[in-house]
C-alpha positions, 0 to 999 in steps of 0.5 A: 690459441695460435700466436699471431705474428706481428711484423714491425713497421719497417719505416721506423726500423733504422740500422742499429735499432735496439731490440728486446727479447721476449718469448724467444723473439726479438722485438724492435724498440725504435725511439718512442713517439709522444703516443707511447711516451705519454704512457711509458714515462709516467709509468716508469716514474712509478716503478723507478724507486723499486728499479733503483732498489733492484739495481742496488742489489738489495736482497729485498728488492724483488720482494718489493715487486708489487702487483701494481709495479708488475702491471706498470712494467707490463704497460711500459713494455707493451706500449713501447712495442706498439711504436713498431708493432701498432697492431699488437694488442694488450691481450696478445701481449699478455699471452706471450710466454715471456718471463719476468726477467725478460720484462725487467731486462726490456725496461733498460731499452725502453727507458733509453728510447723515451728520449727522457733518460740520458745514457751515462756516456751522454753526461755533460761535463761535470756530471757524475757518470754512472753505469752505462745504459746497457747495465742500468734499468733505472737511468737518470732523467735528462737535465732540462738545462 
């Protein structure tokens, strides 16, 4: 089956819009709307403990990548892409020849685009600054203060 080419919604692509690489192609990931966040944020919360373990370099972390975690990661990345590519179906996404490493790498960009997570450089005075967002697949939730 020939891969359908999806063009991004240009009205959502601002200069500096982050991209992820999947299946040898750049995909824009603009800030998510509630339509995407209502799926992405809860799914991120379900995989966060496993991502933090992976980030910590635990040798067993990849062994902890369950089928449920993998399905959540697929849902997170696909749903995030639908912000800029509203015609990208789940079936088309599942047919992309993307690697697991690409999916995991995409999570860092997607988490930042939810607006729920804070980059380390955005930490308020007195907060501990962790890894930069580009290094982290498990960012800290924003404070609601």
